[in-house]
C-alpha positions in Angstrom: 87.3 -92.4 -30.2 84.2 -93.6 -28.1 84.8 -94.7 -24.2 83.3 -98.0 -25.0 86.0 -98.7 -27.7 89.1 -98.4 -25.4 88.7 -101.9 -24.7 89.9 -103.2 -28.1 92.7 -101.1 -28.5 96.4 -102.3 -28.4 97.4 -99.9 -25.6 97.4 -101.2 -22.4 97.0 -98.2 -20.7 93.2 -97.4 -22.8 92.4 -101.2 -22.1 93.1 -100.6 -18.3 90.8 -97.4 -18.8 88.0 -99.0 -19.9 87.7 -100.7 -17.0 88.8 -98.5 -14.0 88.8 -95.1 -15.7 85.7 -93.7 -13.9 85.7 -92.0 -11.1 83.3 -93.6 -8.9 84.9 -96.9 -10.4 87.6 -96.5 -8.2 86.2 -95.8 -5.5 83.9 -99.0 -5.5 87.1 -101.0 -5.3 88.4 -98.7 -2.6 85.3 -99.7 -0.7 85.9 -103.0 -1.3 89.9 -103.1 -0.5 88.4 -101.6 3.0 85.9 -104.4 3.6 82.9 -102.4 2.4 80.6 -105.4 0.2 77.2 -104.5 0.1 75.0 -102.1 -1.9 73.2 -100.1 0.6 76.9 -99.0 2.6 78.9 -98.7 -0.5 75.6 -96.3 -1.7 75.8 -94.5 1.8 79.4 -94.0 2.4 79.8 -92.6 -1.6 76.8 -90.6 -1.5 76.6 -91.9 -5.0 73.1 -92.6 -6.7 71.8 -96.1 -6.9 71.6 -95.6 -10.7 75.4 -94.9 -11.2 76.4 -97.4 -8.3 74.1 -99.9 -10.1 75.7 -99.6 -13.6 79.5 -99.7 -11.9 78.9 -102.7 -10.2 77.5 -104.2 -12.9 80.6 -103.2 -15.0 82.8 -104.5 -12.2 81.0 -107.9 -12.5 81.2 -108.4 -16.2 84.9 -107.5 -16.3 85.7 -109.7 -13.8 86.7 -107.8 -11.1 83.8 -108.2 -8.6 82.0 -111.4 -8.1 78.0 -111.2 -6.9 77.2 -113.4 -4.0 74.1 -113.9 -2.1 74.3 -113.8 2.0 70.6 -113.1 2.2 67.9 -115.3 0.2 64.6 -113.6 1.3 64.6 -111.4 0.5 67.5 -112.2 -2.2 70.2 -109.9 -1.2 74.1 -109.8 -3.0 77.2 -108.4 -1.6 80.2 -107.8 -3.9 83.8 -109.4 -3.2 86.7 -108.7 -5.0 88.0 -111.7 -7.6 91.4 -112.3 -8.5 91.5 -110.0 -11.0 90.2 -106.9 -8.4 92.8 -107.6 -5.9 95.3 -107.3 -8.3 94.5 -103.8 -8.5 95.7 -103.0 -5.0 99.2 -101.6 -6.2 97.5 -99.2 -8.0 95.2 -97.9 -5.2 98.7 -97.8 -3.1 100.2 -95.9 -5.7 97.4 -93.3 -6.2 97.2 -92.8 -2.3 100.8 -92.2 -2.4 100.7 -89.4 -5.3 97.9 -87.7 -4.3 99.2 -87.7 -0.3 102.2 -85.9 -1.9 100.9 -84.1 -5.3 97.1 -83.0 -4.3 97.7 -82.7 -0.4 94.3 -82.4 1.6 94.3 -79.0 3.8 93.6 -80.9 7.1 96.2 -83.7 6.0 95.3 -87.2 4.5 92.2 -89.6 5.9 94.9 -92.3 5.1 98.2 -93.7 5.9 99.8 -96.9 4.3 101.0 -99.3 7.4 102.4 -102.3 7.4 100.8 -105.0 9.0 103.9 -106.8 10.3 105.6 -103.6 11.6 102.3 -101.3 12.2 104.9 -98.8 10.8 103.9 -96.4 8.1 105.1 -97.3 4.6 106.5 -96.1 1.8 105.7 -97.7 -1.8 108.0 -98.0 -3.9 108.0 -99.5 -7.9 110.8 -101.8 -8.5 111.3 -104.9 -10.8 110.7 -107.9 -9.3 113.8 -109.6 -11.5 116.4 -107.2 -10.4 115.5 -105.0 -7.8 115.9 -101.9 -9.4 113.7 -99.2 -9.1 111.5 -98.2 -11.4 111.2 -94.8 -12.8 110.7 -92.5 -16.3 114.1 -92.2 -16.3 115.1 -96.0 -16.0 112.6 -97.5 -17.6 111.2 -97.0 -21.4 108.0 -98.1 -22.4 108.2 -99.7 -25.9 105.2 -99.4 -28.3 104.8 -101.8 -31.4 105.4 -100.4 -34.9 
């Protein structure tokens, strides 16, 4: 199966990966959540080539994850803002941070700690069912496939 064909699959994991499955894409999204919205800032922070960054930004805009908004007329300059679809990726980013801190620890400790805005204390993310409050794990939930 070709990478570009994933967005037509019935499998939601394959369709999701067609949008965010590239390593640079999630790093661009991370930068947006950190308040970095301008091309040059992203390029500098990520150490990514202009070509690759432009490609990822175009794709994220086409997929409805980011919207490009002009912030300067002469010369014309744009910034990239998360759409509602993009903002909905935050739990994925939080889960990835938590997983990497636990299972792929950095030698000198993590550069990211998740902190509650309300209490300023570190948080411990947990995936729960909104209806019941029960924790979602591989032991408590099954993924039922069509067919």
